[in-house]
Structure formats: structure tokens, C-alpha cells
N, C-alpha and C positions, 0 to 999 in steps of 0.2 A: 326185707321181703317185698317183692313186687306186688302191686295191687292191680287187679284187673276188674273192669266194670263192663257190663253188657246192657244193651238196649234192644228190645224186640218191638217192632212196629208192624202190627197186622192190619194192613189196609184192606179195602174192599176188593182190590185186584192184585196187589203185590204185598209180600211179606218181606221185611228187611231186618237184618241183625247187624249190630255193630259192637265190636269189642275194643275197649280203650285201655291204653297203658302209656301214659305220657304221649298222647296222640292216638290216632286211629290205627289200631293194630290189624284189624280185619273187618271187612264189610261184605255181606252177602245179600243178594236179592233173589226171590223166587215167587212164582205165581201163587196167590193165596189158595184158590180152589175151595171146595166145600169142606175140607177137613182142616180146620184152623190149627188144632193141636199138632197134627202130623206135620204140617208145614213149618210151624214154629220150631219143632224139634229138628226138622231137616236143615233149616237155615242155621240154627244154632250149632249143630254138629259140624256143618261145613265151615262156619266161622271159627270154631275151636280148632279144627284141622288146619285151616289157613294160618291161624295165629300160633300154632304149635304148642298149645296148652291143653290141659284137662279141664273138665267141667268143675272139678273141685277147686281149681285155681281162681275161679270167678268169685270175687268178694261179694258183689251185690248185683242184682238184675232188676231192671225196671221194664215193664211192658206198657205199650201205648197203642193207640189206633182203634179202629173199628172193632177188632176182635181181641182187645187186650185182656179180657177175662179168660181167654182160652190159652193162656200160657201158664201151665200148672207150676212151673219151677220159678216163676217170677216172685221176687220179694215184695214188689210194690207195683200197683197199677196207677198210671198218671195220664191225665187227659192229653190228647195230641196237641191241643192248643199250647200248653206249657212246654211240651217237648219240642215242637217245631220252633217256637220262639227261642228256646235255649240253644238248639242246634244251629239255627241261622246266626244268632248272636256270636257263637263261637267261631263260625266261618267268616262272618262279616261284622266285626265289632262296631262298625258305624251304622248298622242296619236300623231302620226305624219302622218299616212296614214289611210284613211277609204276606205274599199271596200264594196260597197252596192250591194247585189245581189237580185234584185227584180223579180217579176213575168214576166215582159216584157222587162226589160233592166238591165244592170249592169253599175256601175260607180265607178271610183276611184278618191279620193280627197286627196290632200296633204294639211295639215293644219298647222298653226303656233301655238305658245303657248297660244294665246288668243282664239283659236277656229275659226279663220278666214281662209277661203280657199285661198291658194296661187296658186294652179293649179289643174286641174281636166281633166278627160277624160271619155267619155261614149262609150258604144258599139253602133253598128249601128241599133239598134232596132230589130235585128234578134233574134229569140227565142233560137238559138243555143248558145248564150252568156248569157242566163238568166236562172232563175229558171224554166221557162216553159219547157226548154229542159229536165230537170229531171222529171217533171210531165208527159210529154208525154211518156217517157220510163217507168216510174212507172206504168202507165196505161197499157202499152203493156205487162209488166211482171205480172200484177195483184198484185202489191205491194203497200203498203202505203209509204209515204215519209219517215216516221220514220224507217220502215223496210229497206228501201234503204240504209240509213246511217249505220245501224248496220251490214247489210250484207257486205257492202263494206269493212269494217274493218276486216272481217273474210277472205277475199280473199288472196290467196297465189300466184296466177298467173293471174293477170288482163288481160282481152282480149283487144287488141288494137282496138279502134274505130277510123277509119280514116276519116269518112265523117264529113264535117263541117256544113252540112244541117241537121236540125232536122229530116226531113222525111227520108232522106237517112240513117242517123244513126239508126233510128227506124228499117229500113229494115235490116241493118247490125246485129242488135240485134236478129231479127227473124231468120236470116240465121244462126247465131252462135248457137242459141238455137237448131235448127234443126240438127246441127253438134254435139250436145251433150255438149256444153260448160256449165260449172257450172254457176248458176245464180249469185252467189257471185262474180265470176270473171267478168261477164258481167257488173254488177253494178259498180264494182271498175273501170272497163274500161271507163264507162260512166262518172264517177266522174273525172277521170284523164283527159278525153277529154275536159270536161267543164273547169276544172282547168287550162288546157293549154291555152284555149282561153282567159280566164279572165287574166291569168298571162301575156299573150302577150299584152293585153290592158294596164295593170298596169305598165308594164316595159317601156311604153312610157313616164312615169313620173319618177322623182327621188324619189324612195321609201324611206320613213323615218320611223324608229321605233318610237313608237310601232305601229303595224299594227292591226287595229280593223275591224272585219267583221260584217256587219249588214244585215238586210233584211231577207226574208224568207229563203234564201240559207244558212244563218248562223245557222239555226236549223238542218242542215244536217251534222252530224258528219263526214261522209265519204267525203263529199265535202270539209269541213273545213280542214280535214287531208291532202287531196290531194293538196289543195291550199298552205298549209304551206310548203309542200315538194317542190312544183314547184317554189314557191317564194323564197325558202331558207331563210325564216324568220319565227320566231315564231309568232303566231297570238293569239288574244284574242277575245272573243265573249261576248257581253252584256247579262245579265240575260234575258232581254226581247229585242231581237234584232230587233223587228218590230217597236218600238216606237221612235227610235232616231230622226227621222225627225219631228214628232209632238212635241217631247220634245224640240228640237232646236227651233221650231217655237214659243213655249211658252216662252222659254228663251229670244228670240229676242223681243217678245212682251214686256217683262219686261224691256229690255234695251231701247226700243223705248219710253216707258212711262217715264222712268227716264230722258231721254233727253228732252221729251216734258214738264215734270214738270219744268225743268230748264228754259224752254221758257214760261211756264204758259199757255199751250194750250191744255193739254190732257183732262181736265174736260169738256171743251166745246165740244170736239170731242165725248166723251163718252155720253154726254147728247143727242147729235144728233143721235147717233147710237140707243140708247134705244128708242128714240121717233119715229124713222123712220122704225125700223125693229121689227115687232111683230110676231116672228115665234116660240119662245120658251116660 
């Protein structure tokens, strides 16, 4: 009988679901919004549809992320630190450091060869150290996030952005625009400014190669380039940088079932879940 495992990662801006069965069977991403439970159900239903299976076929579900307590059908809640570490290790077995740049925070995790986190650090929940910083500036300049990344790489003279507060940095951008600064140089300066803050956080750890960048920030080529230069390390980016947390959650679900099978307890747990939770 095939075994299926699922991971749900409710982040501050995006919610992700992954279903595993000898590899990734389905993955879905959607905006988190104010109703966490509703979006958790939405992405799970879509993932089940894409995988061609029923909810009752899922053996075990782990939730993670900012809103992990809002997944009523999850069997277990696990911190995103452990889940990102496990997901990245699965995709890149040689990974030593994970830098996750989310919408509202950033984190760095040092992992061992088994995908277990050995140390980590997070920013202080300030938007200036997260992807939100880039979003605010993109809105100010009337650019998409994709345009920001491409423009940044075309810059020859990045503008120095000294403010560490998002609102003051936004004002600096407006003032420099009025002085005739090139948009590409402003965008490059913004990426360098964010990369400096993230690098300062990461250097509180002992960085190990390979360095893997995940989260929405990993989709920004200009930011990834700036980070690589500031860290003085080459970096790699997953093909889908948003799902590593959900992937790790699904992988940990499989590991937990394996341990439970050895104790002979997981079937009883699954029957209780299917009997008590009738939402999908």
C-alpha cells in the first residue's frame, strides 16, 4: 500500500502544501491572507487534486510556519527552522547553511549532513531585514519584483542607501530620484542595503558551504547576487524556493511515521484523525 505524506507551511504572505510519495507528488502555493485555516484547506484540496488522491490516503500531515497552529487536520506542528533545514538538505545533500528570506522575516540556519539544524538566527521582525523591504521600494518605483532583480544587475554605480528603517529608506529613494539618480542604480543600492543587513545577521553564525537561499527573496536575482558578494560565498537557489518548508514538513511526517511504525502506534493515530476531522 502506497504511503503519502503532506506538509503545510503557513507563512506570513504565502501558504504552501507539498505531498510526497517517493518524491514530490504535488506542490501548491497560495496567498496566506487573513483566514489561515481557509487557505490551508484550499492549498491542501488543490494538492490532493493534483496528486489524484483523497484526503484519507494521507498517512501523516505536519504543519509549519508562522500560522502552523491554524491547520486543524495536521497530526503534528513543527517549527519552520527544522522544516526548512530538512527540505533544503533533501534538495541539496551537501548544504551547510540555509538563508530564508520571507515576506516578514529572514532567518539563517546551519545544518548537519542529516538535515538537522545545529544553530540558527532570525532577524528582529523588522521589515528592513525581509522581503517586505524590497516590496515597499518596488511599489515606490512602480516596478514589479521581477523588474527589480533584472534592473539591479544592469547597474554600474549603485546608490548608497544608508537608512536601516524601511520608511526612511523609501524617503531616500524618493530624494535620490528627484536628484536624477538612475533607477537601476537605486534598485542596486536597495539590494545591497538589504544584503548587508542579512549578511550581518548570518555572520553571527559559523557559515558552512554550500549556502542555499530560499523564500520569496531567492526569486530576486539582484538580491541573490548582492548576497553572494557580501557573504563572499557562492550561493545556490532551489528551482522552487518557496516550498522548502512544506517539503521539509512532509519529509519529517514520513520520518515520524517510520518511527511510529516501529512502535506500532501510527495506524491508531491515523484512524482517530480521519474520524475526528471531516473538513476535506
